[in-house]
C-alpha positions in Angstrom: -3.4 29.5 -9.1 -5.4 30.2 -5.9 -7.5 27.0 -5.9 -8.6 25.6 -2.6 -8.3 21.8 -2.2 -9.8 19.3 0.2 -7.8 16.1 0.7 -9.2 12.7 1.7 -6.5 10.4 3.1 -4.7 9.1 6.1 -1.2 7.9 5.2 2.3 9.0 4.4 1.2 9.2 0.8 -1.5 11.7 1.7 1.0 14.0 3.3 3.4 13.7 0.3 0.5 14.7 -2.0 -0.5 17.6 0.4 3.0 19.0 0.2 3.0 18.7 -3.6 -0.4 20.4 -3.8 1.0 23.4 -1.8 4.2 23.5 -3.9 2.0 23.6 -7.1 0.4 26.9 -5.8 -2.9 25.5 -4.5 -4.1 25.6 -0.9 -4.9 22.6 1.3 -7.9 23.8 3.4 -8.6 20.5 5.2 -7.7 16.9 5.3 -10.4 14.3 6.1 -8.8 11.2 7.6 -9.5 8.0 9.5 -7.9 7.1 12.9 -5.2 4.4 13.2 -7.9 1.7 13.8 -11.1 2.2 11.8 -14.2 0.3 10.7 -14.8 -0.6 7.1 -17.3 -2.8 5.4 -15.0 -5.7 4.5 -13.7 -6.3 8.0 -16.2 -6.9 10.8 -13.7 -6.1 13.5 -12.2 -3.1 11.8 -8.7 -2.7 10.3 -5.4 -1.1 11.3 -3.9 1.6 9.1 -0.2 0.4 8.9 0.8 3.5 7.0 -0.9 6.0 9.3 0.6 9.5 9.3 0.3 12.5 11.6 -2.5 14.2 9.6 -3.5 16.4 12.6 0.1 17.6 13.2 0.6 18.5 9.5 -2.7 20.4 9.4 -1.8 22.3 12.6 1.5 23.3 11.0 -0.1 24.4 7.7 -3.2 26.3 8.9 -5.5 23.5 7.6 -8.3 21.7 9.4 -8.0 18.0 10.3 -11.3 16.2 10.3 -11.7 12.6 11.5 -14.0 10.8 9.1 -17.4 9.6 10.4 -19.6 9.3 7.3 -20.1 11.1 4.0 -23.6 11.9 5.1 -22.3 14.0 8.0 -19.1 15.3 6.4 -20.4 18.3 4.5 -21.6 19.9 7.8 -18.2 19.5 9.3 -16.2 21.1 6.5 -14.8 24.6 6.8 -16.9 27.4 5.4 -14.4 28.1 2.6 -15.5 26.8 -0.8 -13.3 24.0 -2.2 -12.5 24.0 -5.9 -11.5 20.3 -5.9 -11.1 17.2 -3.8 -8.0 15.0 -4.0 -8.3 11.4 -2.8 -4.9 9.9 -1.8 -4.4 7.2 0.7 -8.1 6.7 1.2 -10.1 3.5 1.9 -13.7 4.3 1.2 -15.8 4.7 -1.9 -16.6 8.4 -2.5 -20.3 8.8 -3.4 -21.5 10.9 -6.4 -23.5 13.3 -4.3 -20.3 14.3 -2.3 -18.2 14.5 -5.5 -20.7 16.8 -7.1 -19.8 19.6 -4.6 -16.4 20.3 -6.2 -16.5 22.5 -9.4 -13.1 21.1 -10.7 -13.9 17.5 -9.8 -12.7 14.8 -7.5 -9.2 13.7 -8.4 -7.8 10.3 -7.3 -4.4 8.6 -7.2 -4.2 4.8 -7.5 -1.0 2.8 -7.4 -1.4 0.8 -10.6 -1.6 1.3 -14.4 -5.3 1.5 -14.6 -7.4 -0.3 -15.7 -5.1 -3.0 -14.4 -5.2 -3.8 -10.6 -8.3 -1.7 -9.7 -9.2 -2.1 -6.1 -7.3 -2.8 -2.8 -3.6 -3.3 -2.1 -2.5 -2.9 -5.8 1.3 -2.6 -5.0 1.2 -5.7 -2.9 -0.7 -7.7 -5.5 1.7 -6.5 -8.2 4.6 -8.2 -6.4 2.5 -11.3 -5.5 1.5 -11.7 -9.1 5.1 -11.7 -10.3 4.6 -8.5 -12.4 7.7 -6.8 -13.9 6.1 -3.4 -13.7 3.3 -1.4 -12.2 2.7 2.3 -11.8 0.6 5.2 -10.6 -2.5 6.6 -12.2 -4.0 10.1 -11.6 -7.7 10.0 -12.6 -11.2 11.5 -12.0 -13.1 9.5 -9.4 -16.1 7.7 -10.9 -19.0 5.7 -9.6 -17.2 2.4 -9.8 -14.0 1.0 -8.4 -11.1 3.1 -9.8 -12.9 3.3 -13.2 -12.8 7.0 -13.9 -11.0 8.7 -16.8 -7.3 9.2 -16.7 -5.3 12.4 -16.4 -1.9 10.8 -16.3 0.1 7.7 -15.6 3.7 6.8 -14.6 5.4 3.4 -14.8 7.4 1.7 -12.0 9.7 -1.3 -12.6 9.5 -4.3 -10.3 12.8 -6.2 -10.1 13.5 -9.6 -8.6 14.5 -8.1 -5.3 12.0 -5.2 -5.2 10.2 -5.0 -1.8 6.9 -3.3 -1.1 8.7 -0.5 0.7 10.6 0.3 -2.5 7.4 0.5 -4.4 5.8 2.7 -1.7 8.6 5.2 -1.9 8.8 5.1 -5.7 5.0 5.6 -6.0 5.2 8.7 -3.8 8.0 10.2 -5.9 6.3 9.8 -9.2 3.0 11.0 -7.7 4.6 14.2 -6.4 6.1 14.8 -9.9 2.6 14.1 -11.4 1.0 16.8 -9.2 3.6 19.3 -10.2 3.1 18.5 -13.9 -0.6 18.0 -14.1 -2.5 19.7 -11.2 -2.4 23.3 -12.4 -3.9 22.3 -15.7 -6.5 20.1 -14.1 -7.6 22.8 -11.7 -7.8 25.4 -14.4 -9.9 23.1 -16.6 -7.2 23.2 -19.4 -6.5 19.4 -19.0 -9.3 17.0 -19.6 -9.2 13.3 -18.7 -9.5 10.5 -21.2 -11.3 7.2 -20.8 -9.4 4.1 -19.5 -8.6 1.7 -22.3 -7.9 -2.1 -22.0 -9.2 -5.1 -20.1 -9.5 -4.3 -16.3 -8.3 -6.6 -13.6 -9.3 -6.3 -9.9 -7.6 -6.7 -6.5 -9.3 -7.5 -3.3 -8.3 -6.1 0.0 -5.8 -7.9 2.1 -5.6 -8.5 5.9 -2.4 -9.2 8.0 -3.3 -12.8 8.3 -3.1 -13.2 4.5 0.6 -12.8 5.0 0.9 -16.1 6.9 3.3 -18.5 5.2 2.1 -21.9 3.9 5.4 -23.8 3.7 4.0 -26.3 1.2 4.0 -23.5 -1.4 7.1 -23.2 -3.7 9.9 -21.1 -2.3 9.6 -18.6 -5.2 6.0 -17.8 -4.2 6.9 -17.5 -0.5 9.8 -15.1 -1.4 7.3 -13.0 -3.3 5.0 -13.0 -0.3 7.9 -11.8 1.9 8.7 -9.0 -0.5 5.0 -8.0 -0.8 4.2 -7.7 2.9 7.5 -6.5 4.4 7.9 -3.1 5.9 5.9 -0.8 6.2 3.5 -3.8 6.6 3.6 -6.6 9.2 5.8 -9.0 7.3 5.3 -12.7 6.3 4.0 -14.5 9.4 5.4 -17.8 10.7 5.4 -19.7 14.0 8.0 -21.9 15.8 6.2 -23.8 18.6 4.2 -21.0 20.2 6.4 -18.1 19.1 5.1 -16.0 16.3 7.6 -14.1 14.1 7.6 -12.1 10.9 10.0 -12.5 8.0 10.9 -9.2 6.3 13.7 -10.4 4.0 14.3 -13.8 2.3 15.3 -15.3 -1.0 15.1 -18.6 -2.8 18.0 -20.9 -1.9 19.1 -23.1 -4.8 22.8 -23.8 -4.2 22.2 -27.2 -2.7 19.3 -29.7 -2.6 17.9 -29.9 0.9 15.6 -32.9 1.6 13.1 -32.3 4.4 9.5 -31.6 5.2 7.9 -28.3 4.4 8.6 -25.9 7.2 11.6 -27.8 8.5 14.7 -25.7 9.4 18.1 -26.4 8.1 21.5 -24.8 9.0 24.2 -26.1 6.7 28.0 -25.3 6.4 28.9 -22.3 4.4 25.5 -20.7 4.5 25.2 -17.8 6.9 21.4 -17.8 7.2 18.8 -20.3 8.3 17.1 -22.2 5.5 13.4 -23.3 5.5 12.3 -26.2 3.4 9.4 -25.3 1.1 7.1 -27.3 -1.2 9.7 -26.7 -3.9 13.2 -25.6 -3.1 14.1 -23.8 0.1 14.0 -20.2 1.5 17.0 -18.4 2.9 15.9 -16.1 5.7 17.9 -13.0 6.3 15.6 -10.9 8.5 13.0 -12.1 10.9 11.5 -10.5 14.1 9.6 -12.0 17.0 6.4 -10.3 18.2 8.3 -8.6 21.0 10.7 -7.0 18.5 13.7 -9.3 19.2 15.8 -10.8 16.4 14.5 -14.3 15.5 17.5 -15.3 13.4 19.7 -16.5 16.4 16.8 -18.8 17.4 16.3 -20.2 13.9 20.1 -20.8 13.6 19.9 -23.0 16.7 16.8 -24.9 15.6 18.1 -27.3 12.9 15.6 -30.0 12.0 12.8 -28.4 14.0 9.6 -27.6 12.1 7.6 -24.4 11.7 3.8 -24.6 11.6 2.9 -25.4 8.0 0.1 -22.8 8.1 
């Protein structure tokens, strides 16, 4: 297979797919990517790409062209002269217009981290944890005119356990996607494999911002524990504030061994428990990893702050 592929993407997932494409026998001629901070329609001040990868470095090492995205109107004039057989969209943030997709004889292939038609849209892995789902997955599909609504080439399922963090799902989704490329891409590029329509009732996810990870301590501890798991590394963590000091919680669990009576956001340190506890609207949260904005460990301060209160929102 000597197919030439264009990639759209800017993350660690993009580079995992790029490596898989090369391993399958196709060539990656260029990768179109955004910078670490970029503008997008749903955020007036722009957004940060928390999973940003060294796209330019990878391209330089693999004789591919790295192109910083400006607009789809100008993009065709900035692409290399080589003809691309297909476009692969992986770790991308913008809708891909029909006029652009029409330039690829073997189509425009997307990867989405859910079992489509469930969880179409933004931040599907985060929302899967926040929603208390027991499984999610990855879908390989043909990009359509709507939000993740194109026909499917393949899907793989991913379990979500009670302790699964977003970083676990990120790594698992990369692994199954790489295997999917090896299994499906040659047939897709040759035209031997055809996609089938999505079936079932769709659900939709809206994009998330870092501030959406701020903890409201009046919520039940089980919901706050899900939030921590959903926004921990590689994302900024669940945000909290003690006086004027902001910190991010990256690991926590529901504490149910003893009843603790206090106000939501109040800190407790009790005998026999090696981690600070925070009273929630229902039950309490046991915090095992927390980092101040300057990168220092917040746990020693929390351990010395019994009866003090975190901002409730």
